[in-house]
C-alpha positions as CSV (number, residue, x, y, z in Angstrom):
1,M,-11.1,-24.4,-32.1
2,L,-11.7,-27.8,-30.5
3,E,-14.1,-28.7,-27.8
4,G,-12.8,-30.7,-24.8
5,T,-14.3,-34.2,-24.4
6,N,-14.6,-34.0,-20.7
7,S,-15.2,-30.3,-19.9
8,G,-16.6,-28.8,-23.1
9,F,-14.0,-26.0,-22.8
10,K,-12.7,-24.7,-26.1
11,A,-9.0,-25.2,-26.9
12,K,-6.8,-24.0,-29.7
13,P,-3.6,-26.1,-29.7
14,D,-0.7,-24.7,-31.7
15,I,0.0,-27.9,-33.7
16,V,-2.2,-31.0,-33.8
17,I,-1.3,-34.4,-35.3
18,T,-4.2,-36.7,-36.2
19,N,-4.5,-40.2,-37.4
20,S,-6.7,-39.3,-40.3
21,S,-7.1,-36.7,-43.1
22,D,-10.6,-35.8,-41.7
23,A,-11.2,-32.5,-39.9
24,V,-9.5,-32.3,-36.5
25,T,-11.6,-33.6,-33.6
26,S,-10.7,-34.8,-30.1
27,Q,-11.4,-38.3,-31.4
28,N,-8.6,-38.3,-34.0
29,I,-5.9,-36.4,-32.2
30,V,-2.7,-38.4,-31.6
31,A,-0.3,-35.7,-30.6
32,I,-0.3,-32.0,-29.7
33,I,2.7,-29.6,-29.8
34,E,2.4,-26.4,-27.9
35,C,4.9,-23.6,-28.4
36,K,5.8,-21.3,-25.5
37,C,7.8,-18.0,-25.9
38,R,8.0,-16.9,-22.3
39,K,11.1,-16.2,-20.4
40,V,9.8,-18.2,-17.4
41,L,7.6,-21.2,-17.9
42,T,5.6,-21.7,-14.7
43,A,4.1,-24.7,-12.9
44,S,0.7,-23.1,-13.4
45,E,1.2,-23.1,-17.2
46,I,2.3,-26.8,-17.1
47,R,-0.8,-27.7,-15.0
48,A,-3.0,-25.8,-17.5
49,E,-1.4,-27.7,-20.4
50,F,-1.9,-30.9,-18.5
51,G,-5.6,-30.1,-18.2
52,K,-5.8,-29.3,-21.9
53,A,-4.0,-32.6,-22.8
54,N,-6.4,-34.6,-20.6
55,D,-9.5,-32.8,-21.9
56,L,-8.5,-33.3,-25.6
57,G,-7.6,-36.9,-25.1
58,T,-4.2,-36.9,-26.8
59,T,-1.6,-39.7,-26.6
60,F,1.4,-37.4,-26.7
61,Y,1.7,-33.8,-25.6
62,T,4.9,-31.8,-26.1
63,I,5.7,-28.2,-25.1
64,V,8.4,-26.5,-27.1
65,S,9.9,-23.7,-25.1
66,Y,11.9,-20.9,-26.8
67,Y,13.5,-20.0,-23.5
68,E,15.5,-22.4,-21.2
69,P,13.1,-23.9,-18.6
70,T,14.6,-25.2,-15.4
71,Q,15.4,-28.9,-15.3
72,R,13.1,-29.3,-12.3
73,L,10.2,-28.0,-14.4
74,I,11.1,-30.3,-17.3
75,D,11.2,-33.3,-14.8
76,Q,8.0,-32.4,-13.1
77,A,6.1,-32.0,-16.4
78,L,7.4,-35.5,-17.4
79,T,5.7,-36.9,-14.3
80,L,2.4,-35.6,-15.7
81,G,3.2,-37.2,-19.1
82,L,4.1,-33.9,-20.7
83,T,7.4,-33.4,-22.5
84,V,9.1,-30.0,-22.4
85,I,11.7,-29.4,-25.1
86,P,13.9,-26.4,-24.8
87,F,14.6,-25.0,-28.2
88,V,16.5,-21.9,-27.4
89,L,17.5,-20.5,-30.8
90,S,18.8,-17.2,-29.4
91,Q,21.4,-19.1,-27.3
92,T,22.1,-21.8,-29.8
93,E,25.6,-22.2,-31.2
94,G,25.4,-21.7,-34.9
95,R,22.2,-19.5,-34.7
96,D,23.3,-17.6,-37.8
97,D,23.5,-20.9,-39.7
98,Y,19.9,-21.7,-38.7
99,L,18.7,-18.3,-39.8
100,K,20.4,-18.7,-43.2
101,A,19.0,-22.2,-43.7
102,P,15.6,-22.5,-41.9
103,K,15.5,-26.2,-43.0
104,K,18.1,-26.8,-40.4
105,I,15.7,-25.6,-37.7
106,C,13.1,-28.0,-38.9
107,D,15.6,-30.9,-39.0
108,E,16.8,-30.1,-35.4
109,L,13.4,-29.6,-34.0
110,G,12.1,-32.7,-35.8
111,K,14.8,-34.8,-34.1
112,R,13.9,-33.5,-30.7
113,L,10.2,-34.1,-31.3
114,L,10.9,-37.7,-32.4
115,K,13.0,-38.3,-29.3
116,S,10.3,-36.8,-27.1
117,R,7.6,-39.2,-28.5
118,K,9.9,-42.1,-27.6
119,G,10.3,-40.8,-24.0
120,S,6.8,-39.9,-22.9
121,D,3.3,-41.2,-23.3
122,F,0.6,-38.9,-21.9
123,S,-2.1,-41.5,-22.1
124,K,0.0,-44.0,-20.2
125,A,0.6,-41.4,-17.4
126,I,-3.1,-40.8,-17.1
127,T,-4.0,-44.5,-17.0
128,E,-1.4,-45.1,-14.3
129,K,-2.8,-42.1,-12.3
130,Q,-6.4,-43.4,-12.6
131,R,-5.2,-46.8,-11.4
132,S,-3.5,-45.3,-8.4
133,L,-6.7,-43.3,-7.6
134,A,-8.9,-46.4,-7.9
135,L,-6.7,-48.1,-5.3
136,K,-7.4,-45.4,-2.8
137,G,-11.1,-46.1,-2.9
138,P,-14.0,-43.6,-2.8
139,S,-13.4,-40.1,-1.3
140,Y,-15.8,-38.3,1.0
């Protein structure tokens, strides 16, 4: 269980990648991978994951969905700096081959995760949003 740097809320990410061999803290997190097994991934869930990503201070945040999310949801998540990767094993051609050789699942998912890290940068999205808010000036 990790404590958020901004809110103090507790979080339990599925997979955390750090930049050291020390115990996981919000200071050494580089990337987070969340796995979702819901038939419908909603905007509310994406917003909640955005909040967690921001609170934990990660650079990259990827959501792996075991059901096919809409392209619109994938695109909207990307505007927040989150990558959604559909990994629909039940509808994948060659599903039986994956089940017979689980290493193939790791290889395929690894390729998709690597591609997602090249395509999004959560920290950059947050920095750009903060810059945009600063230009608006103080709110009352």
